[in-house]
ZADO-1210 file (C-alpha; in nm, 4 decimals, padded with zeros to 6 digits):
<atoms>
<atom x="13.4810" y="08.2224" z="08.7382" code="UNK" pos="1"/>
<atom x="13.5293" y="08.4326" z="08.4222" code="UNK" pos="2"/>
<atom x="13.2012" y="08.2990" z="08.2776" code="UNK" pos="3"/>
<atom x="13.0138" y="08.3874" z="08.5986" code="UNK" pos="4"/>
<atom x="13.1689" y="08.7350" z="08.6067" code="UNK" pos="5"/>
<atom x="13.0860" y="08.7904" z="08.2384" code="UNK" pos="6"/>
<atom x="12.7267" y="08.6765" z="08.2972" code="UNK" pos="7"/>
<atom x="12.6880" y="08.9170" z="08.5901" code="UNK" pos="8"/>
<atom x="12.8221" y="09.2103" z="08.3830" code="UNK" pos="9"/>
<atom x="12.6045" y="09.1168" z="08.0847" code="UNK" pos="10"/>
<atom x="12.2970" y="09.0867" z="08.3108" code="UNK" pos="11"/>
<atom x="12.3710" y="09.4282" z="08.4624" code="UNK" pos="12"/>
<atom x="12.4079" y="09.5899" z="08.1189" code="UNK" pos="13"/>
<atom x="12.0899" y="09.4293" z="07.9830" code="UNK" pos="14"/>
<atom x="11.8823" y="09.5020" z="08.2928" code="UNK" pos="15"/>
<atom x="11.7443" y="09.8347" z="08.1629" code="UNK" pos="16"/>
<atom x="11.6203" y="09.6516" z="07.8488" code="UNK" pos="17"/>
<atom x="11.3846" y="09.4306" z="08.0500" code="UNK" pos="18"/>
<atom x="11.0561" y="09.5351" z="08.2023" code="UNK" pos="19"/>
<atom x="11.0621" y="09.5815" z="08.5780" code="UNK" pos="20"/>
<atom x="10.7118" y="09.4323" z="08.6169" code="UNK" pos="21"/>
<atom x="10.8269" y="09.1229" z="08.8076" code="UNK" pos="22"/>
<atom x="10.9254" y="09.1229" z="09.1704" code="UNK" pos="23"/>
<atom x="11.0547" y="08.8525" z="09.4007" code="UNK" pos="24"/>
<atom x="10.8777" y="08.8494" z="09.7362" code="UNK" pos="25"/>
<atom x="10.9797" y="08.6406" z="10.0357" code="UNK" pos="26"/>
<atom x="10.6691" y="08.4532" z="10.1496" code="UNK" pos="27"/>
<atom x="10.7973" y="08.2405" z="10.4354" code="UNK" pos="28"/>
<atom x="11.1124" y="08.1997" z="10.6438" code="UNK" pos="29"/>
<atom x="11.2107" y="07.8987" z="10.8522" code="UNK" pos="30"/>
<atom x="11.5524" y="07.8145" z="10.9924" code="UNK" pos="31"/>
<atom x="11.8119" y="07.8963" z="10.7301" code="UNK" pos="32"/>
<atom x="11.5609" y="07.8624" z="10.4438" code="UNK" pos="33"/>
<atom x="11.3119" y="08.0958" z="10.2829" code="UNK" pos="34"/>
<atom x="11.0318" y="08.0546" z="10.0296" code="UNK" pos="35"/>
<atom x="10.9797" y="08.3026" z="09.7487" code="UNK" pos="36"/>
<atom x="10.7111" y="08.3935" z="09.4980" code="UNK" pos="37"/>
<atom x="10.7207" y="08.6002" z="09.1805" code="UNK" pos="38"/>
<atom x="10.4717" y="08.8819" z="09.1484" code="UNK" pos="39"/>
<atom x="10.3885" y="09.0814" z="08.8388" code="UNK" pos="40"/>
<atom x="10.2818" y="09.4436" z="08.8400" code="UNK" pos="41"/>
<atom x="09.9206" y="09.4919" z="08.7318" code="UNK" pos="42"/>
<atom x="09.8032" y="09.7881" z="08.5262" code="UNK" pos="43"/>
<atom x="09.5225" y="09.9540" z="08.7248" code="UNK" pos="44"/>
<atom x="09.2759" y="10.2363" z="08.6592" code="UNK" pos="45"/>
<atom x="09.3837" y="10.5744" z="08.7940" code="UNK" pos="46"/>
<atom x="09.1085" y="10.5704" z="09.0597" code="UNK" pos="47"/>
<atom x="09.2438" y="10.2446" z="09.2055" code="UNK" pos="48"/>
<atom x="09.6026" y="10.3708" z="09.1902" code="UNK" pos="49"/>
<atom x="09.4941" y="10.6741" z="09.3939" code="UNK" pos="50"/>
<atom x="09.3056" y="10.4487" z="09.6351" code="UNK" pos="51"/>
<atom x="09.6227" y="10.2485" z="09.7017" code="UNK" pos="52"/>
<atom x="09.7991" y="10.5580" z="09.8391" code="UNK" pos="53"/>
<atom x="09.7600" y="10.5233" z="10.2189" code="UNK" pos="54"/>
<atom x="09.4200" y="10.3488" z="10.2228" code="UNK" pos="55"/>
<atom x="09.2557" y="10.2380" z="10.5489" code="UNK" pos="56"/>
<atom x="09.2766" y="09.8830" z="10.4081" code="UNK" pos="57"/>
<atom x="09.3075" y="09.6869" z="10.0829" code="UNK" pos="58"/>
<atom x="09.1463" y="09.3480" z="10.0360" code="UNK" pos="59"/>
<atom x="09.2098" y="09.0974" z="09.7562" code="UNK" pos="60"/>
<atom x="08.9856" y="08.7927" z="09.7229" code="UNK" pos="61"/>
<atom x="09.0232" y="08.5926" z="09.4034" code="UNK" pos="62"/>
<atom x="08.9898" y="08.8311" z="09.1086" code="UNK" pos="63"/>
<atom x="08.8597" y="09.1200" z="09.3221" code="UNK" pos="64"/>
<atom x="09.0412" y="09.4098" z="09.4859" code="UNK" pos="65"/>
<atom x="08.8287" y="09.6105" z="09.7295" code="UNK" pos="66"/>
<atom x="08.9390" y="09.9371" z="09.8890" code="UNK" pos="67"/>
<atom x="08.8328" y="10.2933" z="09.9716" code="UNK" pos="68"/>
<atom x="08.9131" y="10.5990" z="09.7605" code="UNK" pos="69"/>
<atom x="08.8287" y="10.9176" z="09.9486" code="UNK" pos="70"/>
<atom x="08.4649" y="10.8490" z="10.0516" code="UNK" pos="71"/>
<atom x="08.3860" y="10.5772" z="09.8009" code="UNK" pos="72"/>
<atom x="08.4142" y="10.2004" z="09.8526" code="UNK" pos="73"/>
<atom x="08.5338" y="10.0439" z="09.5271" code="UNK" pos="74"/>
<atom x="08.5732" y="09.6938" z="09.3871" code="UNK" pos="75"/>
<atom x="08.7987" y="09.6229" z="09.0893" code="UNK" pos="76"/>
<atom x="08.7730" y="09.2999" z="08.8909" code="UNK" pos="77"/>
<atom x="09.1219" y="09.2016" z="08.7684" code="UNK" pos="78"/>
<atom x="08.9718" y="08.9594" z="08.5165" code="UNK" pos="79"/>
<atom x="08.7152" y="09.1863" z="08.3443" code="UNK" pos="80"/>
<atom x="08.8906" y="09.5186" z="08.4273" code="UNK" pos="81"/>
<atom x="08.5577" y="09.6490" z="08.5596" code="UNK" pos="82"/>
<atom x="08.5524" y="09.9084" z="08.8371" code="UNK" pos="83"/>
<atom x="08.2368" y="09.9031" z="09.0501" code="UNK" pos="84"/>
<atom x="08.1416" y="10.1661" z="09.3066" code="UNK" pos="85"/>
<atom x="07.9851" y="09.9769" z="09.5978" code="UNK" pos="86"/>
<atom x="07.8655" y="10.2724" z="09.8079" code="UNK" pos="87"/>
<atom x="07.9664" y="10.6144" z="09.9379" code="UNK" pos="88"/>
<atom x="08.0618" y="10.7128" z="10.2926" code="UNK" pos="89"/>
<atom x="07.9757" y="11.0246" z="10.4892" code="UNK" pos="90"/>
<atom x="08.2696" y="11.2574" z="10.5647" code="UNK" pos="91"/>
<atom x="08.2205" y="11.2400" z="10.9400" code="UNK" pos="92"/>
<atom x="08.2226" y="10.8631" z="11.0019" code="UNK" pos="93"/>
<atom x="08.4845" y="10.7163" z="11.2349" code="UNK" pos="94"/>
<atom x="08.5915" y="10.4325" z="11.0054" code="UNK" pos="95"/>
<atom x="08.5007" y="10.1327" z="10.7913" code="UNK" pos="96"/>
<atom x="08.6113" y="09.7711" z="10.8108" code="UNK" pos="97"/>
<atom x="08.7679" y="09.5581" z="10.5441" code="UNK" pos="98"/>
<atom x="08.5086" y="09.3239" z="10.3927" code="UNK" pos="99"/>
<atom x="08.3933" y="08.9731" z="10.4787" code="UNK" pos="100"/>
<atom x="08.2828" y="08.7516" z="10.1880" code="UNK" pos="101"/>
<atom x="08.0010" y="08.4969" z="10.1917" code="UNK" pos="102"/>
<atom x="08.0849" y="08.1258" z="10.1421" code="UNK" pos="103"/>
<atom x="07.9374" y="08.1310" z="09.7892" code="UNK" pos="104"/>
<atom x="08.1233" y="08.4587" z="09.7100" code="UNK" pos="105"/>
<atom x="07.8076" y="08.6330" z="09.5893" code="UNK" pos="106"/>
<atom x="07.7807" y="08.8619" z="09.8942" code="UNK" pos="107"/>
<atom x="08.0176" y="09.1014" z="10.0662" code="UNK" pos="108"/>
<atom x="07.9768" y="09.2665" z="10.4074" code="UNK" pos="109"/>
<atom x="08.1243" y="09.5777" z="10.5722" code="UNK" pos="110"/>
<atom x="08.0889" y="09.7519" z="10.9086" code="UNK" pos="111"/>
<atom x="08.0828" y="10.1325" z="10.9233" code="UNK" pos="112"/>
<atom x="08.1628" y="10.2960" z="11.2582" code="UNK" pos="113"/>
<atom x="07.9701" y="10.6145" z="11.3428" code="UNK" pos="114"/>
<atom x="07.9972" y="10.6711" z="11.7192" code="UNK" pos="115"/>
<atom x="07.7909" y="10.9924" z="11.7129" code="UNK" pos="116"/>
<atom x="07.5089" y="10.8069" z="11.5348" code="UNK" pos="117"/>
<atom x="07.4569" y="11.0865" z="11.2819" code="UNK" pos="118"/>
<atom x="07.2762" y="11.0317" z="10.9489" code="UNK" pos="119"/>
<atom x="06.9878" y="10.8365" z="11.1069" code="UNK" pos="120"/>
<atom x="07.2064" y="10.5589" z="11.2515" code="UNK" pos="121"/>
<atom x="07.0182" y="10.3673" z="11.5243" code="UNK" pos="122"/>
<atom x="07.3430" y="10.2262" z="11.6714" code="UNK" pos="123"/>
<atom x="07.7096" y="10.3298" z="11.6543" code="UNK" pos="124"/>
<atom x="07.7834" y="10.0732" z="11.3824" code="UNK" pos="125"/>
<atom x="07.6104" y="09.9854" z="11.0565" code="UNK" pos="126"/>
<atom x="07.6472" y="09.6495" z="10.8842" code="UNK" pos="127"/>
<atom x="07.6093" y="09.6684" z="10.5062" code="UNK" pos="128"/>
<atom x="07.5591" y="09.3473" z="10.3061" code="UNK" pos="129"/>
<atom x="07.5709" y="09.3646" z="09.9268" code="UNK" pos="130"/>
<atom x="07.4570" y="09.0859" z="09.6933" code="UNK" pos="131"/>
<atom x="07.6008" y="09.0786" z="09.3406" code="UNK" pos="132"/>
<atom x="07.4536" y="08.9514" z="09.0162" code="UNK" pos="133"/>
<atom x="07.6152" y="08.6377" z="08.8732" code="UNK" pos="134"/>
<atom x="07.8770" y="08.8354" z="08.6753" code="UNK" pos="135"/>
<atom x="07.9580" y="09.0904" z="08.9504" code="UNK" pos="136"/>
<atom x="07.8452" y="09.3682" z="08.7148" code="UNK" pos="137"/>
<atom x="07.6009" y="09.5223" z="08.9602" code="UNK" pos="138"/>
<atom x="07.4594" y="09.5052" z="09.3101" code="UNK" pos="139"/>
<atom x="07.1163" y="09.3419" z="09.3128" code="UNK" pos="140"/>
<atom x="07.0451" y="09.3772" z="09.6862" code="UNK" pos="141"/>
<atom x="07.1742" y="09.6113" z="09.9585" code="UNK" pos="142"/>
<atom x="07.0854" y="09.5388" z="10.3217" code="UNK" pos="143"/>
<atom x="07.1623" y="09.7643" z="10.6203" code="UNK" pos="144"/>
<atom x="07.1566" y="09.6718" z="10.9883" code="UNK" pos="145"/>
<atom x="07.2374" y="09.9216" z="11.2650" code="UNK" pos="146"/>
<atom x="07.3905" y="09.7177" z="11.5492" code="UNK" pos="147"/>
<atom x="07.6464" y="09.7634" z="11.8330" code="UNK" pos="148"/>
<atom x="07.9225" y="09.5697" z="11.6546" code="UNK" pos="149"/>
<atom x="08.2561" y="09.5357" z="11.8318" code="UNK" pos="150"/>
<atom x="08.5311" y="09.7662" z="11.7015" code="UNK" pos="151"/>
<atom x="08.8588" y="09.9253" z="11.8028" code="UNK" pos="152"/>
<atom x="09.0059" y="10.2646" z="11.7229" code="UNK" pos="153"/>
<atom x="09.3514" y="10.3913" z="11.6365" code="UNK" pos="154"/>
<atom x="09.3913" y="10.6618" z="11.3726" code="UNK" pos="155"/>
<atom x="09.0559" y="10.5301" z="11.2435" code="UNK" pos="156"/>
<atom x="08.8015" y="10.2850" z="11.3863" code="UNK" pos="157"/>
<atom x="08.7373" y="09.9423" z="11.2418" code="UNK" pos="158"/>
<atom x="08.5856" y="09.6019" z="11.3075" code="UNK" pos="159"/>
<atom x="08.7731" y="09.2820" z="11.2226" code="UNK" pos="160"/>
<atom x="08.6143" y="09.0628" z="10.9531" code="UNK" pos="161"/>
<atom x="08.6154" y="08.7006" z="11.0632" code="UNK" pos="162"/>
<atom x="08.6254" y="08.7994" z="11.4311" code="UNK" pos="163"/>
<atom x="08.3843" y="09.0872" z="11.4975" code="UNK" pos="164"/>
<atom x="08.1516" y="09.0033" z="11.2047" code="UNK" pos="165"/>
<atom x="08.1284" y="08.7203" z="10.9521" code="UNK" pos="166"/>
<atom x="07.9008" y="08.5018" z="10.7414" code="UNK" pos="167"/>
<atom x="07.7735" y="08.1879" z="10.9158" code="UNK" pos="168"/>
<atom x="07.6408" y="08.0662" z="10.5809" code="UNK" pos="169"/>
<atom x="07.5120" y="08.2366" z="10.2661" code="UNK" pos="170"/>
<atom x="07.1900" y="08.3531" z="10.4318" code="UNK" pos="171"/>
<atom x="07.3062" y="08.4235" z="10.7898" code="UNK" pos="172"/>
<atom x="07.5559" y="08.6702" z="10.9335" code="UNK" pos="173"/>
<atom x="07.6816" y="08.6986" z="11.2882" code="UNK" pos="174"/>
<atom x="07.8432" y="08.9812" z="11.4822" code="UNK" pos="175"/>
<atom x="07.9965" y="09.0267" z="11.8268" code="UNK" pos="176"/>
<atom x="07.8380" y="09.2957" z="12.0413" code="UNK" pos="177"/>
<atom x="08.0771" y="09.5699" z="12.1459" code="UNK" pos="178"/>
<atom x="08.2813" y="09.4749" z="12.4512" code="UNK" pos="179"/>
<atom x="08.2531" y="09.8263" z="12.6005" code="UNK" pos="180"/>
<atom x="07.8755" y="09.8458" z="12.6302" code="UNK" pos="181"/>
<atom x="07.6691" y="09.7578" z="12.9347" code="UNK" pos="182"/>
<atom x="07.4071" y="09.5430" z="12.7660" code="UNK" pos="183"/>
<atom x="07.5363" y="09.1909" z="12.6777" code="UNK" pos="184"/>
<atom x="07.8975" y="09.2886" z="12.5904" code="UNK" pos="185"/>
<atom x="08.0804" y="09.0332" z="12.3737" code="UNK" pos="186"/>
<atom x="07.7643" y="08.8306" z="12.3008" code="UNK" pos="187"/>
<atom x="07.7285" y="08.6961" z="11.9451" code="UNK" pos="188"/>
<atom x="07.4089" y="08.7773" z="11.7567" code="UNK" pos="189"/>
<atom x="07.2811" y="08.6354" z="11.4277" code="UNK" pos="190"/>
<atom x="07.0948" y="08.8186" z="11.1508" code="UNK" pos="191"/>
<atom x="06.9003" y="08.6341" z="10.8788" code="UNK" pos="192"/>
<atom x="06.9449" y="08.7919" z="10.5360" code="UNK" pos="193"/>
<atom x="06.6837" y="08.8287" z="10.2625" code="UNK" pos="194"/>
<atom x="06.6761" y="08.5414" z="10.0150" code="UNK" pos="195"/>
</atoms>
């Protein structure tokens, strides 16, 4: 008992000497048990730190963090420390979805909601598909498709990746037509991408 008490006091006194970069997170709970994981704080560029303050969404896939900072969609590579601006958004859009990634992870897709169809939109949603070079240093192809993609609205509007839009394979995407329109609501439609 004295050894345990001494260890607790020593740990408490030494605590300020250790970095607070590790955190224990509960990952699963079942019955009287729980699973835990250890996470380490990552040093991020100031732009990404700002973007993590009340963003519409944050997505992490492998080494890539994607989010929105003000009107700019950004991707940060944890491995190379490179920050890439994917595209900019108009001030008056209704929202943007989190991304969907292609099976080969060389393409990323978003849906932008613009119910007033300003800025030459031909439908109230725009699908944007970006293709990266092999090192993710730049975008080598940007494709846009104005379509009536399904979405929902709260404080902002958004479509659900994997449900409302997704990659069928590396050269085909599919989306669900908005459930609140008269013409073929809820029907799935495919789009063939450029090679």
